[in-house]
N, C-alpha and C positions, 0 to 999 in steps of 0.2 A: 817495580816489576823490571825484570831483566829483559833488555832489548836483544832480539835474536838477529844473527846474522841470516843471510838468505840460505847458506848452507845448513844452519841449524833448523830454519824453518821447512825446508824441503824434506830433511830427515823425519818430520813429524807429520807429514801429509797424511799417510795410510792410517796412522793413529787417529788422526782428526776425522778422516772419512769414516773410521769405525767407531767413532765417538769414544775413544779409549783414553782421551787427554783430561786429566785432572783440571782443577780451576785455574791455577797460576800458568800453567804451560798453555792452556786453551787462551786465556787472555793475552799472553805474549804472542801467539801465533796470530791471533785475530788482529792484534795491534800492528804487527808486521805486514799482514796482508792489506790493511787499509793504506798502507804507505808505499807498497811495492807491486807495482804493476807486473813486472818480470815473474815474481813469485805467484801472482794471480793467474797467469798464463801456465805457469807448471802447475799449479793446483788444478786448473782445469783439465789439463792432460792427465793427471794422476786420477782425477775423478772418472774420466772416460776409460782409462786403462782398468781401474777397480771395478767398474760396471761391467766391461767386456769379460774380465776374467771371472767375475761372479757368475754371469749369465751363461758362460760356456763351460765352467767347471764347478757346478753348484754341489755335485756329490763326490767330487774327487777328494782324496786324501793325499795331502802333500808330504814330502819328506819332512822329517822334523828339524833338520838342519837347514832347510831351504831358506829361511829368513836370513841366518848367519852367512851363508854363502853368498846371496845377493848383496847384502850389505857390504861384505868384504871385496867383492867384484867392484861395486860401485866406488869404493874408497881407493881402488887401483892399486 
């Protein structure tokens, strides 16, 4: 199994929260989370953000390119 860096783990958080990871990526993320308290804190924040957005915008249709724009902005 491939070991994840913190950056790789963080990039998978929302897929994890949406239960969209397949077996191998899920196992790698869970193994990383068992050993990394910093990423556990970041996942907790991501979970809160995900919940906040889903409760505030349950019917909203987001622009098709929003995901790509956010990822591009996060990469800097």
